[in-house]
LUMFI-223084 format. One record per residue (C-alpha): chain; x, y, z; residue number from 0. Coordinates in pm, 1 decimal. Each point is the difference from the previous one (the first is absolute). Layout:
! LUMFI-223084
<node chain="A" east="X" north="Y" up="Z" resi="NUM"/>
...
***
This chain:
! LUMFI-223084
<node chain="A" east="12251.8" north="8280.7" up="3293.5" resi="0"/>
<node chain="A" east="-101.9" north="-11.6" up="343.2" resi="1"/>
<node chain="A" east="-412.1" north="68.0" up="112.0" resi="2"/>
<node chain="A" east="-92.8" north="138.2" up="351.1" resi="3"/>
<node chain="A" east="-352.0" north="-23.5" up="73.9" resi="4"/>
<node chain="A" east="-134.7" north="209.3" up="304.3" resi="5"/>
<node chain="A" east="255.3" north="226.5" up="-103.7" resi="6"/>
<node chain="A" east="-144.7" north="298.1" up="172.3" resi="7"/>
<node chain="A" east="25.0" north="-174.6" up="384.3" resi="8"/>
<node chain="A" east="172.9" north="31.3" up="225.3" resi="9"/>
<node chain="A" east="260.4" north="-297.4" up="-127.4" resi="10"/>
<node chain="A" east="-119.2" north="32.5" up="-364.1" resi="11"/>
<node chain="A" east="138.8" north="358.1" up="3.6" resi="12"/>
<node chain="A" east="319.4" north="-29.4" up="111.9" resi="13"/>
<node chain="A" east="29.1" north="-315.5" up="-178.9" resi="14"/>
<node chain="A" east="-36.6" north="192.6" up="-369.9" resi="15"/>
<node chain="A" east="225.7" north="247.3" up="97.7" resi="16"/>
<node chain="A" east="294.1" north="-249.1" up="102.6" resi="17"/>
<node chain="A" east="-28.4" north="-189.7" up="-327.3" resi="18"/>
<node chain="A" east="-8.7" north="322.0" up="-212.3" resi="19"/>
<node chain="A" east="312.6" north="128.9" up="197.8" resi="20"/>
<node chain="A" east="111.3" north="-419.2" up="-38.1" resi="21"/>
<node chain="A" east="-17.5" north="145.3" up="-422.2" resi="22"/>
<node chain="A" east="-285.7" north="-312.1" up="-37.4" resi="23"/>
<node chain="A" east="-246.6" north="116.5" up="-220.8" resi="24"/>
<node chain="A" east="-319.9" north="13.7" up="244.5" resi="25"/>
<node chain="A" east="-355.6" north="8.4" up="-56.2" resi="26"/>
<node chain="A" east="-265.9" north="125.4" up="290.8" resi="27"/>
<node chain="A" east="-319.4" north="-140.0" up="74.8" resi="28"/>
<node chain="A" east="-282.1" north="101.0" up="128.5" resi="29"/>
<node chain="A" east="-371.2" north="45.9" up="13.2" resi="30"/>
<node chain="A" east="2.8" north="395.3" up="-40.8" resi="31"/>
<node chain="A" east="228.7" north="229.8" up="-181.3" resi="32"/>
<node chain="A" east="270.1" north="82.6" up="212.7" resi="33"/>
<node chain="A" east="328.4" north="193.6" up="3.8" resi="34"/>
<node chain="A" east="283.1" north="-187.4" up="-51.6" resi="35"/>
<node chain="A" east="411.1" north="23.8" up="11.0" resi="36"/>
<node chain="A" east="164.8" north="147.4" up="-378.4" resi="37"/>
<node chain="A" east="70.8" north="-298.4" up="-230.2" resi="38"/>
<node chain="A" east="-297.4" north="-205.7" up="131.5" resi="39"/>
<node chain="A" east="-302.0" north="-142.5" up="-210.2" resi="40"/>
<node chain="A" east="-338.8" north="-22.4" up="164.6" resi="41"/>
<node chain="A" east="-245.2" north="-201.2" up="-104.7" resi="42"/>
<node chain="A" east="-359.2" north="31.9" up="170.6" resi="43"/>
<node chain="A" east="-113.5" north="-385.7" up="125.9" resi="44"/>
<node chain="A" east="-269.6" north="-142.1" up="235.2" resi="45"/>
<node chain="A" east="183.9" north="-290.4" up="95.0" resi="46"/>
<node chain="A" east="-354.2" north="-154.6" up="53.8" resi="47"/>
<node chain="A" east="-12.1" north="-46.2" up="-334.4" resi="48"/>
<node chain="A" east="293.0" north="-127.0" up="-140.9" resi="49"/>
<node chain="A" east="-14.1" north="-27.3" up="-340.9" resi="50"/>
<node chain="A" east="16.9" north="451.9" up="62.3" resi="51"/>
<node chain="A" east="376.5" north="-112.6" up="83.7" resi="52"/>
<node chain="A" east="86.3" north="-73.1" up="-329.2" resi="53"/>
<node chain="A" east="123.5" north="312.2" up="-198.3" resi="54"/>
<node chain="A" east="215.0" north="18.2" up="363.9" resi="55"/>
<node chain="A" east="161.5" north="-316.7" up="-38.0" resi="56"/>
<node chain="A" east="71.1" north="-2.1" up="-371.9" resi="57"/>
<node chain="A" east="376.5" north="-51.3" up="13.6" resi="58"/>
<node chain="A" east="14.0" north="-8.6" up="351.6" resi="59"/>
<node chain="A" east="288.1" north="-254.3" up="138.4" resi="60"/>
<node chain="A" east="-90.4" north="36.9" up="393.9" resi="61"/>
<node chain="A" east="-289.5" north="108.9" up="188.8" resi="62"/>
<node chain="A" east="-75.9" north="154.7" up="343.0" resi="63"/>
<node chain="A" east="-277.6" north="-173.5" up="92.4" resi="64"/>
<node chain="A" east="-278.1" north="169.1" up="334.1" resi="65"/>
<node chain="A" east="-351.9" north="-95.5" up="20.6" resi="66"/>
<node chain="A" east="-219.1" north="283.7" up="121.8" resi="67"/>
<node chain="A" east="-180.5" north="-178.1" up="336.7" resi="68"/>
<node chain="A" east="-337.3" north="-64.4" up="-259.7" resi="69"/>
<node chain="A" east="121.8" north="-221.3" up="-169.2" resi="70"/>
<node chain="A" east="93.0" north="-262.7" up="241.3" resi="71"/>
<node chain="A" east="-370.9" north="-11.3" up="68.6" resi="72"/>
<node chain="A" east="-266.1" north="-340.2" up="-45.6" resi="73"/>
<node chain="A" east="-45.4" north="21.8" up="-355.4" resi="74"/>
<node chain="A" east="325.3" north="229.0" up="-169.5" resi="75"/>
<node chain="A" east="235.0" north="-199.0" up="-233.6" resi="76"/>
<node chain="A" east="355.7" north="176.8" up="71.0" resi="77"/>
<node chain="A" east="200.7" north="-288.6" up="-141.7" resi="78"/>
<node chain="A" east="-133.1" north="90.4" up="-351.5" resi="79"/>
<node chain="A" east="248.0" north="279.9" up="37.3" resi="80"/>
<node chain="A" east="301.1" north="-211.4" up="-9.1" resi="81"/>
<node chain="A" east="-149.1" north="-249.4" up="-338.1" resi="82"/>
<node chain="A" east="18.9" north="380.7" up="-106.4" resi="83"/>
<node chain="A" east="297.8" north="87.6" up="74.1" resi="84"/>
<node chain="A" east="161.9" north="-366.0" up="-128.4" resi="85"/>
<node chain="A" east="-200.0" north="25.2" up="-335.4" resi="86"/>
<node chain="A" east="114.8" north="390.3" up="-65.3" resi="87"/>
<node chain="A" east="383.6" north="-173.0" up="56.3" resi="88"/>
<node chain="A" east="94.3" north="95.2" up="328.7" resi="89"/>
<node chain="A" east="213.5" north="-238.5" up="168.1" resi="90"/>
<node chain="A" east="58.7" north="164.9" up="346.5" resi="91"/>
<node chain="A" east="-227.9" north="81.3" up="271.6" resi="92"/>
<node chain="A" east="23.6" north="147.6" up="353.1" resi="93"/>
<node chain="A" east="-343.3" north="-26.6" up="177.8" resi="94"/>
<node chain="A" east="-65.8" north="213.9" up="321.9" resi="95"/>
<node chain="A" east="-252.7" north="-195.0" up="251.6" resi="96"/>
<node chain="A" east="2.7" north="-48.6" up="370.8" resi="97"/>
<node chain="A" east="195.5" north="-85.9" up="286.3" resi="98"/>
<node chain="A" east="-347.3" north="-139.9" up="107.8" resi="99"/>
<node chain="A" east="17.7" north="-270.0" up="-264.5" resi="100"/>
<node chain="A" east="229.7" north="-121.0" up="233.6" resi="101"/>
<node chain="A" east="-107.1" north="56.5" up="325.1" resi="102"/>
<node chain="A" east="-340.9" north="28.2" up="-7.7" resi="103"/>
<node chain="A" east="-121.4" north="-214.2" up="-363.6" resi="104"/>
<node chain="A" east="-389.7" north="-83.2" up="97.9" resi="105"/>
<node chain="A" east="-70.8" north="348.7" up="-34.5" resi="106"/>
<node chain="A" east="-245.6" north="70.7" up="-263.0" resi="107"/>
<node chain="A" east="229.9" north="249.3" up="-168.9" resi="108"/>
<node chain="A" east="293.5" north="-214.7" up="67.5" resi="109"/>
<node chain="A" east="-110.1" north="-240.4" up="-132.5" resi="110"/>
<node chain="A" east="-43.4" north="176.7" up="-370.9" resi="111"/>
<node chain="A" east="399.3" north="92.4" up="21.3" resi="112"/>
<node chain="A" east="113.0" north="-346.8" up="62.6" resi="113"/>
<node chain="A" east="-222.3" north="-127.2" up="-325.2" resi="114"/>
<node chain="A" east="156.8" north="284.6" up="-211.8" resi="115"/>
<node chain="A" east="350.5" north="-82.8" up="180.5" resi="116"/>
<node chain="A" east="-69.8" north="-351.9" up="-143.3" resi="117"/>
<node chain="A" east="-59.9" north="67.2" up="-368.3" resi="118"/>
<node chain="A" east="301.9" north="203.0" up="9.1" resi="119"/>
<node chain="A" east="139.7" north="-288.6" up="92.0" resi="120"/>
<node chain="A" east="-102.9" north="-264.3" up="-263.6" resi="121"/>
<node chain="A" east="42.8" north="273.1" up="-274.1" resi="122"/>
<node chain="A" east="322.4" north="-91.7" up="-80.4" resi="123"/>
<node chain="A" east="120.5" north="374.5" up="-5.8" resi="124"/>
<node chain="A" east="252.4" north="100.7" up="196.6" resi="125"/>
<node chain="A" east="-115.6" north="111.9" up="359.3" resi="126"/>
<node chain="A" east="24.1" north="148.3" up="269.3" resi="127"/>
<node chain="A" east="-277.9" north="83.2" up="345.1" resi="128"/>
<node chain="A" east="76.0" north="289.5" up="249.9" resi="129"/>
<node chain="A" east="-145.0" north="-37.9" up="287.6" resi="130"/>
<node chain="A" east="-28.4" north="321.7" up="216.4" resi="131"/>
<node chain="A" east="-152.7" north="96.7" up="324.5" resi="132"/>
<node chain="A" east="-166.6" north="288.0" up="131.2" resi="133"/>
<node chain="A" east="59.7" north="327.9" up="-197.3" resi="134"/>
<node chain="A" east="191.5" north="286.1" up="154.3" resi="135"/>
<node chain="A" east="-225.1" north="262.0" up="-255.1" resi="136"/>
<node chain="A" east="-308.3" north="-199.9" up="188.0" resi="137"/>
<node chain="A" east="114.2" north="282.0" up="253.1" resi="138"/>
<node chain="A" east="-167.0" north="262.8" up="-260.4" resi="139"/>
<node chain="A" east="-309.7" north="-43.1" up="50.7" resi="140"/>
<node chain="A" east="68.3" north="193.9" up="321.2" resi="141"/>
<node chain="A" east="105.7" north="293.9" up="-205.8" resi="142"/>
<node chain="A" east="-312.8" north="230.3" up="15.0" resi="143"/>
<node chain="A" east="-50.7" north="-52.1" up="344.9" resi="144"/>
<node chain="A" east="347.8" north="28.8" up="127.0" resi="145"/>
<node chain="A" east="-51.0" north="332.6" up="-276.6" resi="146"/>
<node chain="A" east="-317.4" north="118.3" up="206.1" resi="147"/>
<node chain="A" east="-16.1" north="-95.6" up="322.3" resi="148"/>
<node chain="A" east="367.1" north="-117.0" up="113.0" resi="149"/>
<node chain="A" east="-174.0" north="-354.4" up="11.6" resi="150"/>
<node chain="A" east="91.6" north="-359.2" up="-79.8" resi="151"/>
<node chain="A" east="-313.5" north="-248.6" up="31.4" resi="152"/>
<node chain="A" east="122.9" north="-372.6" up="2.4" resi="153"/>
<node chain="A" east="-112.0" north="-262.4" up="125.0" resi="154"/>
<node chain="A" east="223.6" north="-235.3" up="209.6" resi="155"/>
<node chain="A" east="250.8" north="241.4" up="91.9" resi="156"/>
<node chain="A" east="242.3" north="-206.3" up="189.0" resi="157"/>
<node chain="A" east="3.1" north="-283.3" up="-213.3" resi="158"/>
<node chain="A" east="296.3" north="8.9" up="-273.4" resi="159"/>
<node chain="A" east="68.0" north="-205.8" up="-261.7" resi="160"/>
<node chain="A" east="288.5" north="77.3" up="-233.9" resi="161"/>
<node chain="A" east="-110.8" north="272.5" up="-324.4" resi="162"/>
<node chain="A" east="134.4" north="24.9" up="-289.0" resi="163"/>
<node chain="A" east="179.2" north="304.1" up="-237.5" resi="164"/>
<node chain="A" east="-220.1" north="-7.3" up="-323.4" resi="165"/>
<node chain="A" east="341.9" north="100.0" up="-149.2" resi="166"/>
<node chain="A" east="184.5" north="-300.5" up="136.9" resi="167"/>
<node chain="A" east="-264.4" north="-250.9" up="-176.6" resi="168"/>
<node chain="A" east="18.1" north="254.4" up="-373.1" resi="169"/>
<node chain="A" east="373.7" north="-102.2" up="88.4" resi="170"/>
<node chain="A" east="-6.5" north="-353.0" up="42.3" resi="171"/>
<node chain="A" east="-244.9" north="-20.4" up="-295.2" resi="172"/>
<node chain="A" east="272.9" north="159.6" up="-211.0" resi="173"/>
<node chain="A" east="276.5" north="-232.5" up="84.2" resi="174"/>
<node chain="A" east="-239.9" north="-251.3" up="-40.2" resi="175"/>
<node chain="A" east="-107.6" north="81.3" up="-311.2" resi="176"/>
<node chain="A" east="360.1" north="72.3" up="-158.1" resi="177"/>
<node chain="A" east="191.0" north="-258.6" up="136.2" resi="178"/>
<node chain="A" east="-64.5" north="-366.9" up="-47.4" resi="179"/>
<node chain="A" east="132.6" north="-123.6" up="261.9" resi="180"/>
<node chain="A" east="-299.8" north="85.3" up="182.2" resi="181"/>
<node chain="A" east="-205.8" north="-262.6" up="-235.7" resi="182"/>
<node chain="A" east="-248.6" north="-226.1" up="225.9" resi="183"/>
<node chain="A" east="78.5" north="187.4" up="332.4" resi="184"/>
<node chain="A" east="-220.7" north="109.7" up="255.3" resi="185"/>
<node chain="A" east="15.9" north="249.9" up="238.8" resi="186"/>
<node chain="A" east="-151.6" north="149.4" up="281.7" resi="187"/>
<node chain="A" east="95.5" north="375.9" up="41.6" resi="188"/>
<node chain="A" east="-62.2" north="168.9" up="313.3" resi="189"/>
<node chain="A" east="154.7" north="273.9" up="200.9" resi="190"/>
<node chain="A" east="297.9" north="-1.5" up="256.9" resi="191"/>
<node chain="A" east="-216.4" north="0.2" up="320.6" resi="192"/>
<node chain="A" east="-307.0" north="-57.4" up="96.6" resi="193"/>
<node chain="A" east="-154.9" north="355.6" up="55.3" resi="194"/>
<node chain="A" east="-324.6" north="77.1" up="154.8" resi="195"/>
<node chain="A" east="-292.5" north="297.4" up="-120.8" resi="196"/>
<node chain="A" east="95.6" north="213.5" up="339.5" resi="197"/>
<node chain="A" east="382.6" north="-29.8" up="-128.5" resi="198"/>
<node chain="A" east="-85.8" north="105.3" up="-318.5" resi="199"/>
<node chain="A" east="-184.1" north="264.3" up="154.2" resi="200"/>
<node chain="A" east="341.2" north="90.0" up="166.4" resi="201"/>
<node chain="A" east="223.3" north="27.9" up="-285.9" resi="202"/>
<node chain="A" east="-296.7" north="190.4" up="-244.9" resi="203"/>
<node chain="A" east="23.4" north="267.6" up="342.9" resi="204"/>
<node chain="A" east="381.2" north="-22.2" up="-17.2" resi="205"/>
<node chain="A" east="21.4" north="90.7" up="-360.4" resi="206"/>
<node chain="A" east="-274.1" north="274.0" up="-9.3" resi="207"/>
<node chain="A" east="172.7" north="158.8" up="310.3" resi="208"/>
<node chain="A" east="-356.0" north="35.1" up="167.1" resi="209"/>
<node chain="A" east="-176.8" north="-266.1" up="199.2" resi="210"/>
<node chain="A" east="-247.2" north="-181.2" up="-110.6" resi="211"/>
<node chain="A" east="-269.5" north="-216.3" up="197.0" resi="212"/>
<node chain="A" east="-95.1" north="-344.8" up="8.0" resi="213"/>
<node chain="A" east="-346.9" north="-95.9" up="24.8" resi="214"/>
<node chain="A" east="-106.4" north="-408.2" up="-28.4" resi="215"/>
<node chain="A" east="-321.8" north="-96.2" up="-236.3" resi="216"/>
<node chain="A" east="-224.0" north="-318.9" up="90.6" resi="217"/>
<node chain="A" east="38.6" north="-217.3" up="-270.3" resi="218"/>
<node chain="A" east="-352.3" north="20.7" up="-120.0" resi="219"/>
<node chain="A" east="168.8" north="407.9" up="-36.1" resi="220"/>
<node chain="A" east="244.6" north="-131.9" up="-225.4" resi="221"/>
<node chain="A" east="-159.9" north="-235.5" up="-179.1" resi="222"/>
<node chain="A" east="-246.6" north="284.0" up="-79.3" resi="223"/>
<node chain="A" east="275.1" north="244.2" up="-95.2" resi="224"/>
<node chain="A" east="217.5" north="-301.7" up="-232.7" resi="225"/>
<node chain="A" east="-313.0" north="-129.0" up="-158.1" resi="226"/>
<node chain="A" east="-68.7" north="311.6" up="-185.7" resi="227"/>
<node chain="A" east="421.3" north="-27.8" up="-209.5" resi="228"/>
<node chain="A" east="-44.2" north="-402.0" up="30.4" resi="229"/>
<node chain="A" east="-241.0" north="-292.4" up="-25.9" resi="230"/>
<node chain="A" east="-123.3" north="-110.0" up="353.1" resi="231"/>
<node chain="A" east="132.2" north="-347.4" up="-42.5" resi="232"/>
<node chain="A" east="353.2" north="215.6" up="-35.4" resi="233"/>
<node chain="A" east="-77.7" north="186.5" up="244.5" resi="234"/>
<node chain="A" east="-70.3" north="-242.4" up="234.4" resi="235"/>
<node chain="A" east="313.9" north="-231.5" up="-105.5" resi="236"/>
<node chain="A" east="214.5" north="281.8" up="111.6" resi="237"/>
<node chain="A" east="-166.0" north="87.4" up="313.6" resi="238"/>
<node chain="A" east="74.0" north="-334.4" up="135.6" resi="239"/>
<node chain="A" east="316.2" north="-17.5" up="-89.9" resi="240"/>
<node chain="A" east="54.7" north="390.8" up="202.1" resi="241"/>
<node chain="A" east="-204.4" north="-160.4" up="261.1" resi="242"/>
<node chain="A" east="207.2" north="-319.7" up="73.7" resi="243"/>
<node chain="A" east="274.4" north="-44.9" up="-210.9" resi="244"/>
<node chain="A" east="146.0" north="-340.7" up="0.2" resi="245"/>
<node chain="A" east="386.1" north="-96.9" up="95.8" resi="246"/>
<node chain="A" east="43.5" north="16.5" up="-383.4" resi="247"/>
<node chain="A" east="-153.8" north="353.9" up="-19.5" resi="248"/>
<node chain="A" east="263.3" north="108.7" up="213.5" resi="249"/>
<node chain="A" east="302.0" north="-148.4" up="-135.9" resi="250"/>
<node chain="A" east="272.7" north="240.4" up="-188.3" resi="251"/>
<node chain="A" east="67.6" north="-169.9" up="-303.2" resi="252"/>
<node chain="A" east="301.7" north="25.6" up="-154.9" resi="253"/>
<node chain="A" east="-75.5" north="-31.3" up="-381.3" resi="254"/>
<node chain="A" east="16.6" north="445.2" up="-67.4" resi="255"/>
<node chain="A" east="400.4" north="-77.8" up="161.4" resi="256"/>
<node chain="A" east="-8.3" north="-321.1" up="-193.0" resi="257"/>
<node chain="A" east="-99.3" north="194.7" up="-368.7" resi="258"/>
<node chain="A" east="129.4" north="346.4" up="78.0" resi="259"/>
<node chain="A" east="332.5" north="-26.4" up="192.3" resi="260"/>
<node chain="A" east="-113.2" north="228.0" up="257.7" resi="261"/>
<node chain="A" east="-311.0" north="4.6" up="328.1" resi="262"/>
<node chain="A" east="-323.2" north="98.3" up="-113.8" resi="263"/>
<node chain="A" east="-113.8" north="403.5" up="73.4" resi="264"/>
<node chain="A" east="-105.4" north="33.8" up="371.9" resi="265"/>
<node chain="A" east="-366.8" north="165.3" up="-12.0" resi="266"/>
<node chain="A" east="173.4" north="339.0" up="144.5" resi="267"/>
<node chain="A" east="195.0" north="24.5" up="-328.6" resi="268"/>
<node chain="A" east="-365.8" north="-75.4" up="-121.4" resi="269"/>
<node chain="A" east="-173.2" north="308.9" up="168.5" resi="270"/>
<node chain="A" east="293.9" north="280.6" up="-39.1" resi="271"/>
<node chain="A" east="33.6" north="-62.0" up="-362.0" resi="272"/>
<node chain="A" east="-462.1" north="67.1" up="-26.6" resi="273"/>
<node chain="A" east="10.2" north="195.0" up="271.2" resi="274"/>
<node chain="A" east="-199.3" north="256.8" up="-287.2" resi="275"/>
<node chain="A" east="-313.0" north="-160.5" up="32.2" resi="276"/>
<node chain="A" east="-31.8" north="-3.0" up="345.4" resi="277"/>
<node chain="A" east="34.9" north="405.5" up="-25.7" resi="278"/>
***
């Protein structure tokens, strides 16, 4: 059995379905009740309380571990989850952190992520670490304004990074959970090209078949909006990258191609598949 945490999120939802379609027994874990694919067991648990995961971990051989942002804050002990998993008999963990662990290691949230990576490395378990860059699905923040005002409002409109489709992260995670050749791998996951918010807006407009205006937000306006759904420190870290990406953050990684045998999906593909959210 494979346990998927964050199973209702952009990566976990697709990963859960992919594993179930591959014939695996899957337990989906989320904080709240949720719709899940047929044949998948669902367990409600809060990762802030590692002991609450024990019913999900019983009998599991592998775990996909995605920690919510609040578990990277000072005083949190997310590494305890790895100890509980090992004690329950889990032998393989695929951990999703962030590209920023390598590119901006001194950010407060990145320090917490690296600490969890280090706990995993020293756990004695088989492990793989996935470090994705920015997500194509972050464009869903714009969905309401596109629906109601035909406008995308975002900061740094002409600064791009190679954002990745969460479906690609999920497929990579599935491969790493099912194939031991990826044991000990640390993979940086990006999309196929650097793309700016203004260019993303154009791709959404093309998928809609109608014009969408782009409006540049100030950094302060963007932080206020982001802080409604993530810790303020993580919002600052994200805005630092979006405003001034380093050469490493502009690099298109070969790792998706290496693992899946195909190029990562472009943003336009994500926009077409998810355009209903913008109508």
